[in-house]
C-alpha positions in Angstrom: 33.3 -35.3 38.5 34.6 -37.6 41.3 36.1 -36.0 44.4 38.2 -38.3 46.7 39.4 -37.1 50.2 40.5 -38.6 53.4 37.7 -38.5 55.9 38.5 -36.3 59.0 37.4 -37.3 62.5 34.7 -34.6 62.5 31.6 -34.2 60.3 32.3 -32.7 56.8 29.9 -30.8 54.6 30.6 -30.9 50.8 28.7 -28.8 48.2 28.6 -29.7 44.4 28.1 -26.5 42.3 26.8 -26.7 38.8 26.5 -24.2 35.9 23.8 -24.4 33.3 24.8 -25.4 29.7 24.6 -22.7 27.1 23.1 -23.1 23.6 23.5 -21.1 20.5 20.4 -19.5 18.9 21.0 -18.1 15.4 18.4 -16.1 13.6 19.0 -14.7 10.0 16.9 -13.0 7.3 16.4 -14.8 4.1 17.3 -11.5 2.3 18.6 -8.5 4.2 17.1 -6.2 1.6 13.6 -7.5 2.5 13.9 -7.4 6.4 16.1 -7.8 9.4 16.0 -9.9 12.6 17.2 -9.6 16.3 17.6 -12.0 19.1 20.4 -14.2 18.2 22.9 -15.2 21.0 23.9 -17.7 23.6 21.3 -18.8 26.0 21.3 -20.9 29.1 19.4 -24.1 29.2 15.7 -23.4 30.1 15.8 -19.7 29.5 13.5 -18.1 26.9 14.8 -16.7 23.7 12.8 -13.9 21.9 13.2 -13.2 18.3 11.9 -10.4 16.3 11.6 -10.0 12.6 11.3 -6.4 11.0 10.2 -6.0 7.4 11.6 -3.3 5.2 9.2 -0.9 3.4 7.3 -2.7 0.7 7.7 -6.1 2.3 5.8 -8.1 5.0 6.9 -10.9 7.3 5.8 -14.4 6.3 7.1 -16.9 8.8 10.0 -18.4 10.7 11.5 -21.7 9.4 14.0 -24.2 10.8 15.5 -26.8 8.5 12.8 -25.8 5.9 9.9 -26.3 8.3 7.6 -23.6 9.4 7.9 -23.1 13.3 5.9 -19.8 13.7 4.0 -17.2 11.7 4.4 -14.6 14.4 7.2 -12.1 13.8 7.7 -12.0 17.5 8.8 -15.6 18.3 9.6 -16.8 21.8 10.6 -20.3 22.9 12.4 -22.2 25.7 16.0 -23.0 24.9 16.9 -26.6 25.1 19.3 -27.1 22.2 21.1 -25.2 19.5 18.7 -23.7 17.0 19.1 -22.0 13.6 16.1 -20.1 12.3 15.3 -18.1 9.0 12.9 -15.1 8.9 11.1 -15.1 5.5 9.6 -12.1 3.9 7.4 -11.3 0.8 6.9 -8.2 -1.3 3.6 -6.3 -0.8 1.0 -6.2 -3.5 -1.5 -3.2 -3.6 -5.0 -2.7 -5.1 -5.4 0.2 -7.6 -8.9 1.1 -8.7 -10.1 3.9 -11.0 -13.7 4.8 -11.8 -15.4 7.3 -14.2 -17.5 10.2 -13.2 -20.2 10.9 -14.3 -21.2 7.5 -15.7 -20.8 7.2 -19.4 -18.6 10.3 -19.7 -15.4 8.3 -20.6 -13.2 5.3 -19.8 -10.0 4.5 -17.9 -7.6 2.2 -19.8 -10.5 1.4 -22.1 -12.8 0.3 -19.3 -15.7 2.0 -17.5 -14.2 0.8 -14.2 -10.6 -0.3 -13.9 -8.8 -2.3 -11.1 -5.6 -4.2 -10.8 -3.0 -5.5 -8.3 0.4 -4.0 -8.5 3.7 -5.0 -6.8 5.3 -2.5 -4.5 7.6 0.0 -6.3 6.2 -0.8 -9.8 5.1 2.0 -12.1 1.4 2.1 -13.3 -0.1 4.3 -16.1 -3.8 5.2 -16.0 -5.2 6.7 -19.2 -8.5 8.6 -19.1 -10.3 8.9 -22.5 -13.4 11.1 -22.8 -16.5 10.1 -24.6 -18.0 12.3 -27.4 -19.1 15.6 -26.2 -17.2 15.3 -22.9 -13.6 16.6 -21.8 -11.3 15.3 -19.1 -11.2 17.5 -16.0 -8.8 15.8 -13.6 -8.1 12.9 -11.3 -9.8 12.9 -8.0 -8.5 11.0 -4.8 -10.0 11.3 -1.4 -12.2 14.2 -2.6 -9.3 16.4 -3.9 -7.7 16.8 -7.4 -4.3 15.4 -7.9 -2.1 18.4 -8.8 -0.4 18.1 -12.1 -1.9 14.8 -13.1 -2.7 14.7 -16.8 -5.2 12.4 -18.5 -2.4 9.9 -18.9 -1.2 9.6 -15.3 1.9 7.5 -14.4 3.0 6.8 -10.8 4.9 4.4 -8.6 2.7 2.2 -6.5 3.6 2.2 -2.8 0.0 1.8 -1.3 -3.5 1.0 -2.1 -5.2 3.7 -4.2 -8.7 4.6 -5.4 -9.1 7.2 -8.1 -11.9 8.9 -10.0 -11.5 10.3 -13.5 -13.7 13.3 -13.6 -15.2 14.5 -16.9 -17.4 17.3 -17.9 -19.5 18.0 -20.9 -17.8 20.1 -23.5 -19.1 23.8 -23.6 -20.1 26.1 -26.5 -21.0 29.7 -26.6 -24.3 30.7 -28.0 -24.5 34.4 -29.0 -27.8 36.2 -29.3 -28.3 39.6 -31.0 -30.8 41.8 -32.8 -30.8 43.1 -36.3 -30.9 46.0 -36.5 -29.4 46.4 -33.0 -32.0 49.1 -32.1 -34.8 46.7 -33.1 -34.7 44.8 -29.8 -32.8 42.6 -27.5 -32.1 39.0 -26.9 -31.9 37.1 -23.5 -30.7 33.6 -22.7 -27.5 33.5 -24.6 -24.1 32.4 -22.9 -21.9 29.4 -22.3 -23.6 26.0 -22.4 -22.7 22.3 -22.1 -23.2 20.3 -25.3 -26.6 18.7 -25.0 -28.0 21.3 -22.7 -31.4 22.9 -23.6 -31.0 26.6 -24.5 -34.0 29.1 -24.3 -33.6 32.4 -26.1 -36.2 35.3 -25.6 -36.4 38.1 -28.2 -37.9 41.4 -26.8 -38.6 44.0 -29.5 -38.1 47.7 -28.8 -41.0 50.1 -28.6 
């Protein structure tokens, strides 16, 4: 700006004052259901803008884009403001690993496989089906060393994290009765409850 004045007889001191220009920084989420952002506002030229992207449960931050080009893969993005800027935070759904094995080996299958694994999108339902081999029966699902209460052989659940399960089987049991005829003729030892395939030893002891 030009300033014109009549020069007085004495010295004059004139000061020109300037204000910095302000620029608009706009940050938005590609989909508010996936995540949110903060840091939008008006910034003076040369100052630092700090943007933060926060993913919702089941999603993760991917990148910041501007005019379709990636400018950062850090969810906390800082830059010096020198012009108007418009940025988009992009998010993606999580996928989780779910695995299930059989114990003991050969005692059964999970989803018709000896060892089952898959990748599942957050929030989807997955069904694991444990099938016992001949002479075995299903006991329960183990996870981190503990049985999952209420989980039947066909177990359905919503996936929200990585999971590793064990389908636990046990050999079927039978009862072996041992007795003497006549009863006063002697006694039998070694009878009881046994797993199928287990060796049984019976001992008959005659009376005097």
